[in-house]
C-alpha positions as a Markdown table, in Angstrom:
| # | Residue | x | y | z |
|---|---|---|---|---|
| 1 | Met | -1.5 | 13.7 | -19.7 |
| 2 | Ser | 0.8 | 12.7 | -16.9 |
| 3 | Arg | -0.3 | 13.4 | -13.4 |
| 4 | Lys | 2.3 | 15.0 | -11.0 |
| 5 | Ile | 2.8 | 13.3 | -7.7 |
| 6 | Tyr | 3.7 | 15.5 | -4.7 |
| 7 | Thr | 6.7 | 14.3 | -2.7 |
| 8 | Ser | 7.3 | 16.1 | 0.6 |
| 9 | Ala | 10.7 | 17.5 | 1.5 |
| 10 | Ser | 10.9 | 15.0 | 4.4 |
| 11 | Lys | 10.3 | 12.1 | 2.1 |
| 12 | Arg | 12.9 | 13.3 | -0.4 |
| 13 | Leu | 15.5 | 13.9 | 2.4 |
| 14 | Glu | 14.9 | 10.4 | 3.9 |
| 15 | Thr | 16.2 | 8.9 | 0.7 |
| 16 | Leu | 19.4 | 11.0 | 0.7 |
| 17 | Pro | 22.5 | 10.2 | 2.8 |
| 18 | Glu | 23.3 | 12.1 | 6.0 |
| 19 | Ile | 26.1 | 14.1 | 4.2 |
| 20 | Phe | 25.8 | 14.9 | 0.5 |
| 21 | Thr | 27.0 | 17.3 | -2.2 |
| 22 | Gly | 25.0 | 19.3 | -4.7 |
| 23 | Ser | 26.3 | 17.0 | -7.4 |
| 24 | Asp | 25.0 | 14.0 | -5.4 |
| 25 | Leu | 21.6 | 15.7 | -5.3 |
| 26 | Thr | 21.5 | 16.2 | -9.0 |
| 27 | Met | 22.4 | 12.6 | -9.7 |
| 28 | Leu | 20.2 | 11.0 | -7.1 |
| 29 | Cys | 17.1 | 13.0 | -7.8 |
| 30 | Gly | 17.7 | 13.5 | -11.5 |
| 31 | Trp | 17.5 | 17.3 | -11.3 |
| 32 | Arg | 19.3 | 20.0 | -13.2 |
| 33 | Ser | 21.8 | 22.0 | -11.1 |
| 34 | Gln | 19.5 | 25.1 | -10.9 |
| 35 | Ile | 16.6 | 23.0 | -9.6 |
| 36 | Ala | 18.8 | 21.3 | -7.0 |
| 37 | Ser | 20.1 | 24.7 | -5.9 |
| 38 | Thr | 16.6 | 25.9 | -5.4 |
| 39 | Tyr | 15.6 | 22.9 | -3.3 |
| 40 | Leu | 18.8 | 23.2 | -1.2 |
| 41 | Ala | 18.0 | 26.9 | -0.5 |
| 42 | Asn | 14.4 | 26.1 | 0.5 |
| 43 | Trp | 15.5 | 23.2 | 2.7 |
| 44 | Arg | 18.1 | 25.4 | 4.4 |
| 45 | Lys | 15.5 | 28.1 | 5.1 |
| 46 | Ala | 13.2 | 25.4 | 6.6 |
| 47 | Gly | 16.0 | 24.0 | 8.8 |
| 48 | Leu | 16.1 | 20.7 | 7.1 |
| 49 | Val | 19.6 | 20.9 | 5.7 |
| 50 | Arg | 22.7 | 22.7 | 6.9 |
| 51 | Ser | 25.5 | 23.6 | 4.6 |
| 52 | Leu | 29.0 | 22.8 | 6.0 |
| 53 | Gly | 31.0 | 25.9 | 5.2 |
| 54 | Gly | 31.3 | 28.5 | 2.6 |
| 55 | Arg | 31.3 | 27.4 | -1.0 |
| 56 | Ser | 32.2 | 23.8 | -0.2 |
| 57 | Asp | 28.9 | 22.4 | -1.6 |
| 58 | Ile | 28.7 | 19.8 | 1.2 |
| 59 | His | 25.4 | 19.6 | 3.1 |
| 60 | Met | 24.2 | 17.8 | 6.2 |
| 61 | Asn | 20.8 | 16.2 | 6.0 |
| 62 | Leu | 19.1 | 17.1 | 9.3 |
| 63 | Val | 16.1 | 14.8 | 8.6 |
| 64 | Arg | 18.5 | 11.8 | 8.8 |
| 65 | Asn | 20.7 | 13.2 | 11.5 |
| 66 | Arg | 19.6 | 16.0 | 13.8 |
| 67 | His | 23.0 | 16.4 | 15.5 |
């Protein structure tokens, strides 16, 4: 039985670029689109990620760049 290892949102976001797309997230983290969307929504609510306009699917990583 494999043991799951918890990785904090901050640690995950430290590995991502300052600007990324949803597609980047699925490829870099190895997640399906639905899982990546859930993480993005949770990170936005927590103030860790800011989406850059409408339905553009471009996101700013506020852990890497607070500005």
